[in-house]
C-alpha positions as CSV (number, residue, x, y, z in Angstrom):
1,M,2.8,-9.2,1.0
2,N,1.3,-11.8,-1.3
3,E,-1.9,-12.3,0.8
4,Y,-4.2,-11.1,-2.0
5,S,-3.2,-13.5,-4.8
6,S,-6.4,-15.5,-4.7
7,I,-8.7,-12.5,-4.7
8,A,-7.2,-10.5,-7.5
9,D,-10.3,-10.9,-9.5
10,F,-12.4,-9.3,-6.8
11,Y,-10.0,-6.6,-5.6
12,D,-11.0,-3.8,-7.9
13,L,-14.7,-4.7,-7.5
14,F,-14.6,-4.2,-3.8
15,T,-12.3,-1.1,-3.8
16,Q,-14.6,0.9,-6.0
17,D,-15.3,3.3,-3.1
18,V,-11.6,4.2,-2.9
19,D,-11.1,7.7,-4.4
20,Y,-8.1,6.7,-6.5
21,D,-8.3,10.0,-8.5
22,G,-8.3,12.1,-5.4
23,R,-5.5,10.0,-3.8
24,A,-3.4,10.3,-7.0
25,Q,-3.8,14.1,-6.9
26,Y,-2.8,14.1,-3.3
27,I,0.3,12.1,-3.8
28,N,1.1,14.2,-6.9
29,E,1.0,17.3,-4.7
30,L,3.2,15.6,-2.1
31,L,5.7,14.7,-4.8
32,K,5.7,18.2,-6.2
33,R,6.5,19.6,-2.7
34,C,9.6,17.4,-2.5
35,E,12.9,19.3,-2.7
36,I,14.1,17.3,-5.8
37,G,12.3,16.7,-9.1
38,C,10.6,13.3,-8.8
39,K,10.7,11.7,-12.3
40,T,11.2,8.0,-11.7
41,V,8.8,6.7,-9.1
42,L,8.4,3.3,-7.5
43,D,5.0,2.1,-6.5
44,L,5.7,-0.6,-3.9
45,A,2.9,-3.1,-3.3
46,C,1.1,-1.7,-6.3
47,G,-1.7,-4.3,-6.4
48,T,-3.7,-4.0,-9.5
49,G,-2.0,-0.8,-10.5
50,S,-4.8,1.7,-10.0
51,M,-2.5,4.2,-8.5
52,T,0.5,3.4,-10.7
53,I,-1.5,4.0,-13.9
54,R,-2.9,7.3,-12.7
55,L,0.6,8.6,-11.8
56,A,2.0,7.4,-15.1
57,K,-0.7,9.5,-16.9
58,M,0.5,12.5,-14.8
59,G,3.9,12.1,-16.4
60,Y,5.9,10.1,-13.9
61,D,8.1,7.2,-15.1
62,M,6.5,4.4,-13.0
63,I,7.7,1.1,-11.7
64,G,5.0,-1.1,-10.2
65,V,6.1,-3.8,-7.8
66,D,3.9,-6.4,-6.1
67,S,4.5,-9.9,-4.7
68,S,1.3,-11.2,-6.3
69,E,1.5,-12.4,-9.9
70,D,-2.3,-12.5,-10.1
71,M,-2.6,-8.8,-9.1
72,L,0.1,-7.8,-11.6
73,C,-1.7,-9.7,-14.4
74,V,-4.7,-7.5,-13.7
75,A,-2.5,-4.4,-13.6
76,R,-0.9,-5.3,-17.0
77,D,-4.3,-5.7,-18.6
78,K,-5.5,-2.3,-17.2
79,S,-2.3,-0.5,-18.4
80,E,-2.7,-1.0,-22.1
81,N,-2.7,2.7,-22.7
82,C,0.5,3.1,-20.4
83,P,2.9,0.7,-22.1
84,D,6.0,2.2,-20.5
85,I,5.2,1.1,-17.0
86,L,7.6,-1.5,-15.7
87,W,5.9,-4.2,-13.7
88,L,7.9,-6.4,-11.4
89,C,6.8,-9.4,-9.2
90,Q,9.0,-9.1,-6.0
91,E,8.7,-9.0,-2.3
92,G,9.5,-5.6,-0.8
93,A,12.3,-7.0,1.4
94,E,13.9,-8.5,-1.7
95,L,13.4,-5.5,-3.9
96,D,15.9,-5.6,-6.9
97,L,15.6,-2.8,-9.4
98,Y,17.4,-2.2,-12.7
99,G,18.4,1.3,-11.9
100,D,17.9,4.2,-9.4
101,I,14.6,5.9,-8.5
102,D,13.9,9.4,-7.4
103,C,11.0,8.7,-5.2
104,A,8.8,5.8,-3.9
105,I,5.3,5.4,-2.7
106,C,3.6,2.6,-0.8
107,T,-0.1,3.3,-0.2
108,L,-3.4,1.9,1.1
109,D,-1.9,0.4,4.3
110,S,0.4,-2.0,2.5
111,V,3.1,-1.4,5.2
112,N,0.6,-2.8,7.7
113,H,0.6,-6.1,6.0
114,I,4.2,-6.6,7.0
115,L,3.7,-8.2,10.4
116,D,7.4,-8.4,11.4
117,F,9.1,-5.1,12.3
118,D,12.5,-6.4,11.1
119,E,10.9,-7.1,7.7
120,V,9.6,-3.5,7.6
121,V,13.2,-2.3,8.2
122,D,14.5,-4.7,5.5
123,T,11.9,-3.4,3.0
124,F,12.7,0.3,3.8
125,K,16.4,-0.5,3.4
126,R,15.8,-2.0,-0.1
127,V,13.9,1.1,-1.1
128,S,16.7,3.3,0.2
129,L,19.3,1.2,-1.6
130,F,17.8,2.0,-5.1
131,M,16.8,5.6,-4.3
132,N,19.0,8.6,-5.2
133,K,20.3,10.4,-2.1
134,G,17.8,13.1,-1.2
135,G,14.9,11.2,-2.7
136,Y,11.6,10.8,-1.0
137,F,9.6,7.9,0.3
138,I,5.9,8.5,0.8
139,F,3.7,5.8,2.5
140,D,0.6,5.5,4.6
141,V,-0.4,3.3,7.5
142,N,-3.5,2.4,9.4
143,T,-3.2,3.5,13.0
144,A,-3.7,1.6,16.3
145,Y,-6.8,3.7,16.8
146,K,-8.3,2.4,13.6
147,H,-7.4,-1.2,14.5
148,H,-8.9,-0.9,17.9
149,T,-12.0,1.2,17.1
150,V,-12.9,0.6,13.5
151,L,-11.7,-2.8,12.5
152,G,-11.5,-4.5,15.9
153,N,-13.5,-7.7,16.3
154,N,-16.1,-6.5,13.9
155,S,-17.8,-8.1,10.9
156,F,-18.8,-6.5,7.6
157,V,-20.9,-7.6,4.6
158,L,-20.2,-6.4,1.1
159,E,-22.0,-7.1,-2.1
160,E,-21.2,-6.1,-5.7
161,D,-22.4,-7.3,-9.1
162,G,-23.0,-11.0,-8.3
163,V,-20.3,-11.3,-5.7
164,F,-21.0,-11.4,-1.9
165,C,-18.3,-10.9,0.7
166,A,-18.5,-11.8,4.4
167,W,-15.6,-10.1,6.3
168,Q,-14.8,-11.1,9.8
169,N,-12.1,-9.7,12.0
170,E,-10.2,-11.0,15.1
171,Y,-8.3,-8.3,17.0
172,E,-5.0,-9.3,18.7
173,E,-4.7,-6.3,21.0
174,E,-1.3,-7.3,22.5
175,N,0.4,-6.9,19.1
176,N,-2.0,-4.4,17.5
177,I,-2.8,-7.1,14.8
178,V,-6.1,-7.6,13.1
179,H,-6.7,-11.0,11.4
180,M,-9.3,-10.8,8.7
181,Q,-11.1,-13.6,7.0
182,L,-12.7,-12.7,3.7
183,D,-15.2,-15.2,2.3
184,F,-16.2,-14.4,-1.3
185,F,-19.2,-16.0,-2.9
186,R,-19.6,-15.6,-6.7
187,E,-22.7,-16.5,-8.6
188,A,-22.3,-19.7,-10.7
189,G,-25.6,-20.5,-12.3
190,D,-28.0,-21.7,-9.5
191,S,-25.2,-21.9,-6.9
192,Y,-22.2,-19.9,-5.6
193,D,-18.5,-20.5,-5.9
194,R,-16.7,-19.8,-2.6
195,C,-13.2,-18.3,-2.2
196,T,-11.7,-17.8,1.3
197,Q,-8.8,-15.5,2.0
198,C,-7.2,-14.7,5.3
199,V,-5.1,-11.5,5.6
200,S,-3.6,-9.7,8.6
201,E,-2.5,-6.2,9.4
202,R,-0.3,-4.8,12.2
203,A,-0.5,-1.3,13.4
204,Y,2.8,0.4,14.0
205,T,3.2,3.4,16.3
206,T,4.8,6.6,15.1
207,Q,7.9,5.8,17.2
208,E,8.2,2.4,15.5
209,I,8.0,4.0,12.1
210,L,10.6,6.5,13.1
211,N,12.9,3.7,14.2
212,A,12.4,1.8,11.0
213,L,13.2,5.0,9.0
214,R,16.3,5.7,11.0
215,L,17.6,2.1,10.6
216,S,17.2,2.4,6.8
217,S,18.8,5.8,6.1
218,F,15.6,7.8,6.0
219,E,14.6,10.8,8.1
220,L,11.0,11.8,8.7
221,V,10.1,15.1,7.0
222,H,6.3,15.2,7.5
223,A,3.4,13.2,9.0
224,Y,0.0,14.1,7.8
225,E,-3.6,13.2,8.5
226,D,-4.9,11.1,5.6
227,M,-5.5,13.2,2.5
228,T,-4.7,16.5,4.3
229,F,-1.7,18.6,5.3
230,D,-2.8,18.6,8.9
231,E,-1.0,17.0,11.8
232,P,-2.4,13.6,13.0
233,T,-4.5,13.4,16.1
234,E,-5.3,10.7,18.6
235,T,-8.3,9.7,16.5
236,T,-6.6,9.7,13.1
237,E,-7.3,6.4,11.3
238,R,-4.6,6.7,8.6
239,I,-1.3,8.6,8.6
240,F,0.8,9.6,5.5
241,Y,4.5,9.7,6.2
242,V,7.0,11.6,4.0
243,A,10.6,10.6,4.5
244,R,13.9,11.8,2.9
245,N,16.7,9.5,1.9
246,V,19.9,10.6,3.8
247,K,22.2,7.7,3.0
248,K,25.9,8.6,2.8
């Protein structure tokens, strides 16, 4: 999950439309609905820490983990007013914490960036290993519907404060994978510096998610339409899963 290392400087600029405040409030509500008190929370694939910092300000003891050192450097700079956050540079499948956690989150389709199902299972197992029994794992995924209908073989153009991004997708329908090429052009005097990054996402079915949870000592408690408490439909683009740790 280290695909974003070379675009860490652009990440926050091009995610300004993400309602982090609203998403943090939603996750906070999900955590409050859990049957245990969630105090220590892991934010897996935390990126530049936008969600981690917001939850820390809500009173949670946060651990932010990401595989990109560049993203974590940005996160550390942003968290000057939250000095107690623990930042760790690790792959999810090799997660190694210093103690137990009550709950974990993994948001903004980070699970989709794991293209191998076995690695998804290994990542979930590592989360389970460091989570107290009865703890909760909350994560979201982009659906196959979104991959096919919204992302597909489409192209997008983004422009923000002297940076231009050309985004081109290639859809691999057989495996529900979208390959994305992001070309960033940043003003440099009379010319532009170019940075190219290729990332991929795989859409997992609900049955595949259920299998991954079962193999890693989790049981599904709820599945919600993005940012709601409604059941997903055939046209849902993002699903939030809430799972309980039932390890022996």
